[in-house]
N, C-alpha and C positions, 0 to 999 in steps of 0.2 A: 585326201589325196586320191586322185583318180587309180583306177585300176589299170593295169598294163599287161601287155602280151606275156604269157607265161606266168601269170599270177595264178594261183589257184581260184577257180570259180567259188563264189560264195553260195552255199546251199540253201534252200529256202522251201518251205511247205506252205502252200496257198491254196485257196479255192477259186476255180475259175467261175465266170459269171452265170454258168450253167449249174454250178454246184458239184463240178467234178473235183476231187482232190489232185492238186498237182505238187510234184516233189521234183525239183530240179536234178539231183542225184538218182531219181527213180528212172531216169533214162539210161539205163545200164547199157554200156558199150554203144552209145550211139552219139553222133556229133548234134549239137544243139544251136540254133540260132535263137538268142534271148534278145528280145528288141523290147526297149521301153518306148511309150508314147506319151504325149501330153494327153490333153481333154479327148473324150470320146468323140466329141463333136467336131474336133479339129480336122479341116478338110485335107490339110497336107497327111496328116496320120490316116485317115481314111484311104486316100488315094495309094498310101504304102500298103496298107492291109489288103487292098484290092489286088495289088501288084503280087503279094505273097500269095494270096488265094489263086491268082492266074496261073502262077507258076508252081504250085503247090506239088502238082505230079512230078515236077523236075526235082524238087525238094525230096520227095519220097525215094525216086530214083538212086538220088546220090545218100540216101539214108541219113538226111539231116531232118531232125524235128524242130519244130518252131514252136516258141512259147512267147506270147506277147504280154505286156503289162501296160495297163493304162492308168494315168493320174486321174481316175473317175471313179464315180460309184457304180455299183451294179446295174442301177436304173438308168444311168447315162450311157452305159454300154449298150444295154437293150434298145435304147432309143436311137444310137447313132451307128457305132461300128458294129454292134451285134446283129443289125439288120442284114450285113453281108454274109451271115451264115459261115462264117470262117472254119474250115476243118481242122483247126488248131486251137490249143486254148488261148482264151483272152482272160486275164486277170485283172480285177478292180482292185486298185491300190489307192484309194482316196485319200489315206493319211501318209502317202509317200514313204512307207516303212522300206519297202525293197528300193525305191529310189534312192534313199539313203544309204543303205547298204552297198549299193552299186555307184554310188558318188555321181548320181545324175544332177546336173546343173540347171539352173534358172538363168537366162540372160535376156535383158531388153535388146542388146544389140544383136542377137542371134534372131530375135523376132522381127527386127528392123530389117536384117539381111533378107529374110525370107518375103517381107512385105514389100519391099523396093526392087526386088528383082522381078522384071516385066515377064520374063520367060515363066517363072515359077508361078506367078500370079495368075498369068493367063491359063495356065494348065487348071489351077485350083478353080478359078472361075467357071470353067466350062467342064469341070469334072463329074458333075452331078452330086458333088458333097459339099459344095460352098455353102456356108452360113455365118452370120456374124456372132453368133453365141459364144464361140471359142475365143474371140478376141479378148473377151474380159477375164478369160483363165490365166493362170500362173504361166510366165513365159518358159516354160520347161523345154529344154532342148533334147531330141531324141538322142536315144544311143543304142549300138547294136554289139553283141557279144558273140564272137563265134567260139563255142566250148567243146574241146574234142573228148574222145571217148574216156580219157583219164580225168576228165573234170577239170582241165586247166584251160585258161583263156588263151585260145589261139590268135585272135585278135579283138582288142578293145577298140571300138570306134565311138568317139563321142562326137556327134554331129555339131556342125557349125551354125545350123539353122534349124527351122521348123521342120524343113523337108529334106534335110541331109542326112542318108544313110549309106550303109555300104552298098555299092551296086549289086543288083542280083547276080551278074555274070561271075562277080568277084566270088560270091559265097557258094555258087554252084561249081566253080572250078577249085574250091578248096580241097586240098589232099591230104 
């Protein structure tokens, strides 16, 4: 069953790909954007990571921490998403343990929605992140969770396709 707005967030402790210990509830008194991505080679995912990096100072101004989780190994993150040197944690979850806790789904129709959308595909093709490796990966659909200072889910957003996330402006306008 998918998590919903106002549910209590599920705490976890993990190590990011750089070896730092991350605990969700360790972000005391902070809002957190918790984002789940599919493969570290996924161009849609890397475009979103780039968008988060580009807007990182705005997230800091709004006192919103970012934690990202990939359905990938540490080595895959280093090879792909890690090249962007994100200023926030990127957690490798190749066994999908955190994905299961947060009820993240796989969907072939979600994959097709992204692949047949000419606007999304145009952006991906010219993003600098395009590669064919991620096509073979599981069709995991991304999800975003806005978690408030009391560790409750303010907004649970399960994407509809590979490139579907909460708009950055909506996150930054979160009060």
